N, C-alpha and C positions, 0 to 999 in steps of 0.2 A: 504494499500500499503506499509506504514512505517512498520507495523508489519510483512509484508511478507519479506521485506528487512532484518529486525532483525532476521528472522527465517534462512534466508540465509547465514546471516553474520558468525553465529558461525560455521556451517559446513565448511564454506570457510577457516575461520582462522584454525580451526583444521586441514584441509587438507593442507594448505600452511606449518603448523607446522610440518607435518609428513613427507612431502616433503623435508622441510629444514633438518629435523633429519636424513632423509635417506641419503642426499647428503653429510652429514659428517660422519655417522655411517658406511656406506658402504665401502668407501675407508679405513677406520680406521680398519675394519675387516681383510681386505686383507694385510694391512701393518703390524698389529699385527702378523699375522702367519710368517713373514719373520724374522728370527733372524740371525745376523752375528756378531759374536764374534772377538774381536782384536786377531789377530794370533800371536803366539810366538812359538819359537822352542819347540817340542815335541817328545815324544817317537814313536808314531806311527800315521798314516793316516788311519782312518776306512772308507771304502767305503760302505754306506747303499745300500742294494740291490734294483734294479730297475733302469729303464729309462737309460739303457746302450745305447750309451757311454757318455752320459753327466757327470754322476757322476764320472766315470772313469777318463775322461780328466780333471776334475777339480782337483781330487787327484794326478794325474801325474803331474800337474803344481806346486802343493805343493810340491812334492817329489823332482822335479827338482830345485825348489827354496830353497831346503835343510831344509824345516821345520820338517822333519822327515825321518828316515833311512828306514822305512818299511811301506808297505801299506797293510792293512787287508781286505780280502774279505770274504763275508758271503757265507753261504752255505743254500739257501732257498729251502724249499719243491719243488720237481720236479713235477709242475702241468701238464707237457705234459706226463710223464709216460717213464719209461727206455725204454721199447720195442719200442714204437712209435719213440722215440728220436734217438735210434740206427738205426732203419729202414731209417730214413730221414737223418741220417748222421749229427745231429745237435750237438753242444757241450751243456753242462750244463750252466746255468746261471753263475755259478761261473767260469768256464772255458772260458766263451764267455768274461767275465770281465777281465780275466787274459790275454786273447788274445790282448784285447784293450790296456791294460796296457803295454804289451811287444812291441806293435806295436809303441807306443810313447816312446820307450826307457827306460822303467821301467824294470830292470833286474829281471828275475825271482827269483833270491836269494833274492830279497827285497819284493817279494810278499808272504804273510802270508794268508794261506788258513784256514778258520774255519771248523772244523769237524763235529760239532754238526748242525743238521737241524733246521732252524727256520722257523716258519710258518707265523711270523708277526714282525713287527717293536719292540714290546716290548720284545719279545723271543730273537730277533737278538741281541738288545743291552745288554741283560742279558748274552748272550753268550759272546759279545765282552768284557764285564765287567769282567767276569771270566778269559777270555784269557789274558786281560791286567794284571790282579792281578798275573795270573801264571808266566807271563814273566817280572814281576817287573816294569811295565809301572806306570808312575806317572802322565802323561798328554797325552791325545790323542786329534787329531782334527777328527771330524765327518763330512763327505761330503756328503751332499744330496741334494735334490731338494729344491729350496727356499721356496716353500709352505709347505715343510714337516719339515723345521727346527724348528718351534715352538713344534711340537709334540716329536722331538727327544730331544729337550732341556728339555722338560717336563719328558719325561721317564728317562732321565739320571740323574735327580736331586738327587734321593736318592743316587747315586753312587760318587756324584761330590766331597765330602769330602775325598774319598779314591783315587780316579782317577780323575783328572780334566778333563772335557769334554769341547772342544771348537767346537762350530758349524760353518760350512762353507757352504753357499749355492753356488752350483756350477754355474758359470757364463756361463755354456754352455747349460742351460735351462732357457727359459723365462717363467716369471709369471707375469702378469698384474696387481699387488696387488691393484693399486688405481681403477681399473675399471673391476674387475674380474667378476661382474654380467652381462657383455655386450657380452660374448660369451659363448656357451654351454660348450666347453672344460674347461675354467677357472672356470666356475660356478660348474662344476662337481667336479674338483680338491677342490675347497675350500669347498665345502659341505662335500666331502670325508674326509678332514682334520678336520673339525669342529665336524663331527660325530665321528672321531677317538679320539678327545681330550675328547668328551662327554663320550664315552665308557671307556676311561681310568679313567676319574673322577669318574664313577660309579663302578670301580673295574674291568673293562673289562669282563662284564657278556656275551657278544657275542663273540663266537670263530671266527676265520679267515675262517675256514673250517668246513663243517659238522662233527660233532662227530663221524659219522660211517665212514668217508672216511679213 
């Protein structure tokens, strides 16, 4: 009887240890993904493509608070296609983002539109960096989703000594960092970001789109 109890004790202790570790580690992962730099006046506000209108609204609030005089919009690949988009009467992602900014009283003269097409965040930030250098920007604020901030910060790090990049998580998008595993949406978002960081660490061997597209 005693030997049976001893045999059960070890697995139970290990299980309890794993549960305790998970209870601390899982929230830490979500919290680690979210970066929020202290903001200071900058030369431009860069809106990372996606999640319209949440990121644009965050950028507009910074513009109206006079953190920077211009807002930069990305030009992502058109995954819908030009012909279907025209037939449906839909704006491009870049123009949709500009519409949101204008609606919340960011003047068109303050909106800078990137002209190079980006397939992913890494390409987008490379384009933003070159745009910043060409315009003489010394510091920029990058607005994105809370879960996306760690990846943006990591990608920008090689550029930071030439153009300082501050990361701002838009308050218009919710990310349950301390319990991300409790809903499918938050779980998918977290896994996507962790995979993106892993792909980045490996030198980005996987492309965003099929190479034949």
